[in-house]
Backbone atoms as SQL, in Angstrom:
CREATE TABLE atoms (id INTEGER PRIMARY KEY, chain TEXT, resi INTEGER, resn TEXT, atom TEXT, x REAL, y REAL, z REAL);
INSERT INTO atoms VALUES
  (1, 'A', 1, 'MET', 'N', 262.292, 43.382, 74.225),
  (2, 'A', 1, 'MET', 'CA', 262.916, 44.576, 73.972),
  (3, 'A', 1, 'MET', 'C', 264.079, 44.709, 74.122),
  (4, 'A', 2, 'ASP', 'N', 265.165, 45.727, 74.201),
  (5, 'A', 2, 'ASP', 'CA', 266.282, 45.564, 74.095),
  (6, 'A', 2, 'ASP', 'C', 266.727, 46.598, 75.679),
  (7, 'A', 3, 'LYS', 'N', 267.622, 46.781, 76.766),
  (8, 'A', 3, 'LYS', 'CA', 267.719, 46.874, 77.296),
  (9, 'A', 3, 'LYS', 'C', 268.223, 48.777, 77.436),
  (10, 'A', 4, 'GLU', 'N', 268.129, 49.079, 76.278),
  (11, 'A', 4, 'GLU', 'CA', 268.780, 50.610, 75.633),
  (12, 'A', 4, 'GLU', 'C', 266.955, 50.909, 75.505),
  (13, 'A', 5, 'LEU', 'N', 266.346, 50.592, 74.942),
  (14, 'A', 5, 'LEU', 'CA', 265.011, 50.921, 75.215),
  (15, 'A', 5, 'LEU', 'C', 264.167, 50.626, 76.272),
  (16, 'A', 6, 'VAL', 'N', 264.315, 50.007, 76.580),
  (17, 'A', 6, 'VAL', 'CA', 263.336, 50.061, 77.620),
  (18, 'A', 6, 'VAL', 'C', 263.985, 51.519, 79.281),
  (19, 'A', 7, 'LYS', 'N', 265.162, 51.062, 79.424),
  (20, 'A', 7, 'LYS', 'CA', 266.032, 52.528, 79.897),
  (21, 'A', 7, 'LYS', 'C', 265.480, 53.380, 79.310),
  (22, 'A', 8, 'GLU', 'N', 265.686, 54.098, 77.865),
  (23, 'A', 8, 'GLU', 'CA', 264.569, 55.082, 77.331),
  (24, 'A', 8, 'GLU', 'C', 263.536, 55.491, 77.852),
  (25, 'A', 9, 'LEU', 'N', 262.567, 54.438, 77.973),
  (26, 'A', 9, 'LEU', 'CA', 260.737, 54.302, 78.371),
  (27, 'A', 9, 'LEU', 'C', 261.183, 54.826, 79.586),
  (28, 'A', 10, 'SER', 'N', 262.014, 53.975, 80.423),
  (29, 'A', 10, 'SER', 'CA', 261.740, 54.054, 81.933),
  (30, 'A', 10, 'SER', 'C', 262.315, 55.554, 81.901),
  (31, 'A', 11, 'ASP', 'N', 263.436, 56.180, 81.522),
  (32, 'A', 11, 'ASP', 'CA', 263.825, 57.798, 82.317),
  (33, 'A', 11, 'ASP', 'C', 262.426, 58.600, 81.188),
  (34, 'A', 12, 'TYR', 'N', 261.925, 58.127, 80.052),
  (35, 'A', 12, 'TYR', 'CA', 260.826, 59.145, 79.868),
  (36, 'A', 12, 'TYR', 'C', 259.409, 58.912, 80.819),
  (37, 'A', 13, 'PHE', 'N', 259.127, 58.110, 80.736),
  (38, 'A', 13, 'PHE', 'CA', 257.831, 58.179, 81.728),
  (39, 'A', 13, 'PHE', 'C', 258.593, 58.325, 83.375),
  (40, 'A', 14, 'ASP', 'N', 259.478, 58.206, 83.329),
  (41, 'A', 14, 'ASP', 'CA', 260.078, 59.207, 85.446),
  (42, 'A', 14, 'ASP', 'C', 259.911, 60.417, 85.293),
  (43, 'A', 15, 'GLU', 'N', 260.311, 60.825, 83.805),
  (44, 'A', 15, 'GLU', 'CA', 259.700, 62.375, 83.775),
  (45, 'A', 15, 'GLU', 'C', 258.633, 63.193, 83.792),
  (46, 'A', 16, 'ARG', 'N', 257.777, 62.288, 82.991),
  (47, 'A', 16, 'ARG', 'CA', 256.304, 62.655, 82.752),
  (48, 'A', 16, 'ARG', 'C', 255.737, 62.484, 83.919),
  (49, 'A', 17, 'TYR', 'N', 255.501, 61.884, 84.789),
  (50, 'A', 17, 'TYR', 'CA', 254.896, 60.816, 85.423),
  (51, 'A', 17, 'TYR', 'C', 255.500, 60.666, 87.013),
  (52, 'A', 18, 'VAL', 'N', 254.562, 60.944, 88.353),
  (53, 'A', 18, 'VAL', 'CA', 255.347, 60.704, 88.977),
  (54, 'A', 18, 'VAL', 'C', 255.594, 59.618, 90.034),
  (55, 'A', 19, 'ARG', 'N', 256.026, 58.632, 90.524),
  (56, 'A', 19, 'ARG', 'CA', 256.439, 57.089, 91.005),
  (57, 'A', 19, 'ARG', 'C', 254.929, 57.712, 92.486),
  (58, 'A', 20, 'GLN', 'N', 254.006, 56.739, 92.364),
  (59, 'A', 20, 'GLN', 'CA', 253.257, 56.870, 93.962),
  (60, 'A', 20, 'GLN', 'C', 254.383, 56.630, 95.985),
  (61, 'A', 21, 'LYS', 'N', 255.701, 56.088, 95.438),
  (62, 'A', 21, 'LYS', 'CA', 256.850, 56.219, 96.589),
  (63, 'A', 21, 'LYS', 'C', 256.376, 57.848, 96.480),
  (64, 'A', 22, 'ASP', 'N', 257.114, 58.388, 95.916),
  (65, 'A', 22, 'ASP', 'CA', 257.567, 59.826, 95.826),
  (66, 'A', 22, 'ASP', 'C', 256.686, 60.968, 95.991),
  (67, 'A', 23, 'CYS', 'N', 255.188, 60.651, 95.517),
  (68, 'A', 23, 'CYS', 'CA', 253.770, 61.589, 95.804),
  (69, 'A', 23, 'CYS', 'C', 253.537, 61.069, 97.141),
  (70, 'A', 24, 'SER', 'N', 253.551, 59.898, 98.113),
  (71, 'A', 24, 'SER', 'CA', 253.189, 59.926, 99.340),
  (72, 'A', 24, 'SER', 'C', 254.093, 60.549, 99.965),
  (73, 'A', 25, 'GLU', 'N', 255.639, 60.418, 99.949),
  (74, 'A', 25, 'GLU', 'CA', 256.174, 61.548, 100.625),
  (75, 'A', 25, 'GLU', 'C', 256.050, 62.809, 100.351),
  (76, 'A', 26, 'ARG', 'N', 256.178, 63.121, 99.323),
  (77, 'A', 26, 'ARG', 'CA', 255.206, 64.478, 99.101),
  (78, 'A', 26, 'ARG', 'C', 254.569, 64.895, 99.894),
  (79, 'A', 27, 'HIS', 'N', 253.000, 64.189, 100.363),
  (80, 'A', 27, 'HIS', 'CA', 251.841, 64.425, 100.446),
  (81, 'A', 27, 'HIS', 'C', 252.555, 64.482, 102.775),
  (82, 'A', 28, 'GLU', 'N', 253.749, 63.287, 102.658),
  (83, 'A', 28, 'GLU', 'CA', 253.698, 63.335, 103.884),
  (84, 'A', 28, 'GLU', 'C', 254.336, 64.615, 104.511),
  (85, 'A', 29, 'GLN', 'N', 255.694, 65.120, 103.608),
  (86, 'A', 29, 'GLN', 'CA', 255.944, 66.533, 104.455),
  (87, 'A', 29, 'GLN', 'C', 254.923, 67.214, 104.136),
  (88, 'A', 30, 'THR', 'N', 254.243, 67.499, 103.025),
  (89, 'A', 30, 'THR', 'CA', 253.204, 68.639, 103.070),
  (90, 'A', 30, 'THR', 'C', 252.251, 68.558, 104.505),
  (91, 'A', 31, 'ASN', 'N', 252.097, 67.678, 104.859),
  (92, 'A', 31, 'ASN', 'CA', 251.123, 67.519, 106.231),
  (93, 'A', 31, 'ASN', 'C', 251.607, 67.522, 107.060),
  (94, 'A', 32, 'GLU', 'N', 253.106, 67.443, 107.553),
  (95, 'A', 32, 'GLU', 'CA', 253.784, 67.642, 108.579),
  (96, 'A', 32, 'GLU', 'C', 254.044, 69.545, 108.284),
  (97, 'A', 33, 'LYS', 'N', 254.448, 69.873, 107.533),
  (98, 'A', 33, 'LYS', 'CA', 254.240, 71.485, 107.288),
  (99, 'A', 33, 'LYS', 'C', 253.315, 72.070, 107.615),
  (100, 'A', 34, 'ILE', 'N', 251.853, 71.664, 106.832),
  (101, 'A', 34, 'ILE', 'CA', 250.895, 72.084, 107.281),
  (102, 'A', 34, 'ILE', 'C', 250.367, 72.289, 108.853),
  (103, 'A', 35, 'ASN', 'N', 250.970, 70.685, 109.523),
  (104, 'A', 35, 'ASN', 'CA', 250.826, 70.560, 110.793),
  (105, 'A', 35, 'ASN', 'C', 251.760, 71.528, 111.894),
  (106, 'A', 36, 'GLU', 'N', 252.925, 72.115, 111.667),
  (107, 'A', 36, 'GLU', 'CA', 253.188, 72.931, 112.025),
  (108, 'A', 36, 'GLU', 'C', 253.052, 74.505, 111.868),
  (109, 'A', 37, 'MET', 'N', 253.031, 74.029, 110.588),
  (110, 'A', 37, 'MET', 'CA', 251.637, 76.096, 110.097),
  (111, 'A', 37, 'MET', 'C', 250.752, 75.984, 111.598),
  (112, 'A', 38, 'ALA', 'N', 249.704, 74.963, 112.192),
  (113, 'A', 38, 'ALA', 'CA', 248.528, 75.044, 112.665),
  (114, 'A', 38, 'ALA', 'C', 248.967, 75.039, 114.020),
  (115, 'A', 39, 'ILE', 'N', 249.920, 74.441, 114.130),
  (116, 'A', 39, 'ILE', 'CA', 250.765, 74.791, 115.422),
  (117, 'A', 39, 'ILE', 'C', 251.021, 76.695, 115.740),
  (118, 'A', 40, 'ASN', 'N', 252.125, 76.825, 115.017),
  (119, 'A', 40, 'ASN', 'CA', 252.265, 78.573, 115.070),
  (120, 'A', 40, 'ASN', 'C', 251.294, 79.007, 114.826),
  (121, 'A', 41, 'GLN', 'N', 250.188, 78.548, 114.409),
  (122, 'A', 41, 'GLN', 'CA', 249.391, 79.846, 114.303),
  (123, 'A', 41, 'GLN', 'C', 248.369, 79.569, 115.945),
  (124, 'A', 42, 'ALA', 'N', 248.300, 78.665, 116.200),
  (125, 'A', 42, 'ALA', 'CA', 247.593, 78.563, 117.703),
  (126, 'A', 42, 'ALA', 'C', 248.302, 78.924, 118.529),
  (127, 'A', 43, 'LYS', 'N', 249.913, 79.035, 118.500),
  (128, 'A', 43, 'LYS', 'CA', 250.754, 79.785, 119.697),
  (129, 'A', 43, 'LYS', 'C', 250.519, 81.473, 119.453),
  (130, 'A', 44, 'ASN', 'N', 250.758, 81.373, 117.840),
  (131, 'A', 44, 'ASN', 'CA', 250.467, 83.292, 117.945),
  (132, 'A', 44, 'ASN', 'C', 248.922, 83.625, 118.177),
  (133, 'A', 45, 'THR', 'N', 248.350, 82.524, 117.818),
  (134, 'A', 45, 'THR', 'CA', 246.821, 83.296, 118.296),
  (135, 'A', 45, 'THR', 'C', 246.496, 83.345, 119.785),
  (136, 'A', 46, 'THR', 'N', 247.405, 82.999, 120.447),
  (137, 'A', 46, 'THR', 'CA', 246.949, 82.408, 122.346),
  (138, 'A', 46, 'THR', 'C', 247.963, 83.900, 122.475),
  (139, 'A', 47, 'GLN', 'N', 248.894, 84.107, 122.421),
  (140, 'A', 47, 'GLN', 'CA', 250.153, 85.308, 122.503),
  (141, 'A', 47, 'GLN', 'C', 249.401, 86.623, 121.953),
  (142, 'A', 48, 'LEU', 'N', 248.598, 86.095, 121.074),
  (143, 'A', 48, 'LEU', 'CA', 247.682, 87.862, 120.681),
  (144, 'A', 48, 'LEU', 'C', 246.410, 88.061, 121.242),
  (145, 'A', 49, 'SER', 'N', 246.124, 86.661, 122.021),
  (146, 'A', 49, 'SER', 'CA', 245.078, 87.134, 122.546),
  (147, 'A', 49, 'SER', 'C', 245.496, 87.805, 124.104),
  (148, 'A', 50, 'LEU', 'N', 247.128, 87.093, 124.498),
  (149, 'A', 50, 'LEU', 'CA', 247.070, 87.766, 126.133),
  (150, 'A', 50, 'LEU', 'C', 247.372, 89.063, 125.443),
  (151, 'A', 51, 'ILE', 'N', 248.078, 89.472, 124.748),
  (152, 'A', 51, 'ILE', 'CA', 248.422, 91.002, 124.371),
  (153, 'A', 51, 'ILE', 'C', 247.494, 91.695, 124.396),
  (154, 'A', 52, 'ILE', 'N', 245.999, 91.477, 123.698),
  (155, 'A', 52, 'ILE', 'CA', 244.882, 92.585, 123.924),
  (156, 'A', 52, 'ILE', 'C', 244.380, 91.957, 124.970),
  (157, 'A', 53, 'LYS', 'N', 244.617, 91.604, 125.816),
  (158, 'A', 53, 'LYS', 'CA', 244.393, 91.845, 127.453),
  (159, 'A', 53, 'LYS', 'C', 245.048, 92.319, 128.405),
  (160, 'A', 54, 'ILE', 'N', 246.434, 92.185, 127.605),
  (161, 'A', 54, 'ILE', 'CA', 247.297, 93.323, 128.629),
  (162, 'A', 54, 'ILE', 'C', 246.684, 94.770, 128.263),
  (163, 'A', 55, 'GLY', 'N', 246.600, 94.632, 126.557),
  (164, 'A', 55, 'GLY', 'CA', 246.386, 95.811, 126.385),
  (165, 'A', 55, 'GLY', 'C', 244.693, 96.755, 127.437),
  (166, 'A', 56, 'LEU', 'N', 243.928, 95.610, 126.932),
  (167, 'A', 56, 'LEU', 'CA', 242.724, 96.632, 127.415),
  (168, 'A', 56, 'LEU', 'C', 242.839, 96.292, 128.788),
  (169, 'A', 57, 'ALA', 'N', 243.297, 95.955, 129.700),
  (170, 'A', 57, 'ALA', 'CA', 243.369, 96.361, 130.599),
  (171, 'A', 57, 'ALA', 'C', 244.496, 97.419, 131.688),
  (172, 'A', 58, 'ILE', 'N', 245.714, 98.118, 130.631),
  (173, 'A', 58, 'ILE', 'CA', 246.421, 99.211, 130.666),
  (174, 'A', 58, 'ILE', 'C', 245.417, 100.395, 129.935),
  (175, 'A', 59, 'LEU', 'N', 244.373, 99.770, 129.464),
  (176, 'A', 59, 'LEU', 'CA', 243.637, 101.162, 128.503),
  (177, 'A', 59, 'LEU', 'C', 242.744, 101.556, 129.762),
  (178, 'A', 60, 'THR', 'N', 241.873, 100.516, 130.377),
  (179, 'A', 60, 'THR', 'CA', 241.504, 100.747, 131.316),
  (180, 'A', 60, 'THR', 'C', 241.303, 101.318, 132.342),
  (181, 'A', 61, 'THR', 'N', 242.866, 100.852, 133.313),
  (182, 'A', 61, 'THR', 'CA', 244.207, 101.975, 133.866),
  (183, 'A', 61, 'THR', 'C', 243.900, 102.596, 133.565),
  (184, 'A', 62, 'ALA', 'N', 244.244, 103.529, 132.678),
  (185, 'A', 62, 'ALA', 'CA', 244.755, 104.798, 131.822),
  (186, 'A', 62, 'ALA', 'C', 243.164, 105.327, 131.885),
  (187, 'A', 63, 'ILE', 'N', 242.145, 104.749, 131.348),
  (188, 'A', 63, 'ILE', 'CA', 241.237, 105.999, 131.527),
  (189, 'A', 63, 'ILE', 'C', 240.426, 105.551, 132.830),
  (190, 'A', 64, 'GLY', 'N', 240.763, 105.145, 133.446),
  (191, 'A', 64, 'GLY', 'CA', 240.247, 105.143, 135.163),
  (192, 'A', 64, 'GLY', 'C', 241.273, 106.319, 135.589),
  (193, 'A', 65, 'ILE', 'N', 242.235, 106.926, 135.631),
  (194, 'A', 65, 'ILE', 'CA', 242.919, 107.661, 136.213),
  (195, 'A', 65, 'ILE', 'C', 242.327, 109.372, 135.459),
  (196, 'A', 66, 'LEU', 'N', 242.962, 108.432, 134.346),
  (197, 'A', 66, 'LEU', 'CA', 242.197, 110.144, 133.806),
  (198, 'A', 66, 'LEU', 'C', 240.730, 110.325, 133.903),
  (199, 'A', 67, 'ALA', 'N', 240.149, 109.504, 134.484),
  (200, 'A', 67, 'ALA', 'CA', 238.192, 109.864, 134.672),
  (201, 'A', 67, 'ALA', 'C', 238.810, 110.971, 136.307),
  (202, 'A', 68, 'SER', 'N', 239.906, 109.771, 136.927),
  (203, 'A', 68, 'SER', 'CA', 240.028, 110.736, 138.483),
  (204, 'A', 68, 'SER', 'C', 240.276, 112.117, 138.890),
  (205, 'A', 69, 'GLN', 'N', 241.323, 111.569, 137.311),
  (206, 'A', 69, 'GLN', 'CA', 242.082, 113.394, 137.571),
  (207, 'A', 69, 'GLN', 'C', 241.092, 114.111, 136.735),
  (208, 'A', 70, 'ILE', 'N', 240.056, 113.998, 136.453),
  (209, 'A', 70, 'ILE', 'CA', 239.312, 115.138, 135.777),
  (210, 'A', 70, 'ILE', 'C', 238.450, 115.460, 136.607),
  (211, 'A', 71, 'GLY', 'N', 238.211, 114.551, 137.310),
  (212, 'A', 71, 'GLY', 'CA', 237.100, 114.732, 138.561),
  (213, 'A', 71, 'GLY', 'C', 237.563, 114.966, 139.360),
  (214, 'A', 72, 'THR', 'N', 239.343, 115.293, 140.113),
  (215, 'A', 72, 'THR', 'CA', 239.584, 116.306, 141.110),
  (216, 'A', 72, 'THR', 'C', 239.685, 117.400, 140.559),
  (217, 'A', 73, 'VAL', 'N', 239.935, 117.686, 139.526),
  (218, 'A', 73, 'VAL', 'CA', 240.239, 119.407, 139.190),
  (219, 'A', 73, 'VAL', 'C', 238.707, 119.947, 138.359),
  (220, 'A', 74, 'ILE', 'N', 237.198, 118.568, 138.756),
  (221, 'A', 74, 'ILE', 'CA', 235.705, 119.556, 138.458),
  (222, 'A', 74, 'ILE', 'C', 235.831, 119.652, 140.025),
  (223, 'A', 75, 'PHE', 'N', 235.763, 119.260, 141.218),
  (224, 'A', 75, 'PHE', 'CA', 235.439, 118.772, 142.149),
  (225, 'A', 75, 'PHE', 'C', 236.367, 119.883, 143.049),
  (226, 'A', 76, 'LYS', 'N', 237.087, 120.530, 142.583),
  (227, 'A', 76, 'LYS', 'CA', 238.076, 121.498, 143.250),
  (228, 'A', 76, 'LYS', 'C', 238.082, 122.631, 143.631);
């Protein structure tokens, strides 16, 4: 085979198929992105949990104040 034919076949197969090294690099990049997304999801879950707890504390306080105000109006 002459060099031109080898180059032509090589170019053809490079376009058609993915080399193992390139595929491995893509998998590593994908895994890194997935890990980063999992970390961000965990952070968001923690923040959401904290916000819910604060909201419940505020709601409980508001209901307590409202109940005490209604109680003072009724018993006055």
